[in-house]
C-alpha positions, 0 to 999 in steps of 0.5 A: 509675183504679187499677182501669183500670190493674190491668185493663191490667196483667192484659191486656198484649196488649189494645189500646184506643180512648180517646175523650174527649167534651164537651157542646155548651156553649161553642165547638166549638174549646174543647170539642175542646181540652178533649177533647184535653187529657183524652185527653192526661192519660189517656195521661200517667197510664197512661204514668206507671203503666208501661203503653205508651201505644202500646196506645191509639188516642186520639180527641178528639171533643169535641161532635162525637159526643154519647153523650146528648142535649144538650138536657137537663142530664142528657144533657150530663152523660153527654156529659162523659166518656172512654170506653175500649173494647177495639180488636178 
């Protein structure tokens, strides 16, 4: 996370989309809440590091936009992540 903060400081004008994903284990509602808490935690972290949260579009997708196949343990593990992409 400290490397992320260093990069954000190096490019103060850059804007990003932050997306939180989960696997499909558990209820859709619980997964949505987990994703929401992940983006909120990230926002708190960068704010505490002195980064403007307004630079981020925060998206909590939960299980709705899987990155990998939820049929395998390996795919589910890939789906449990937060992604940060440059917002052009």
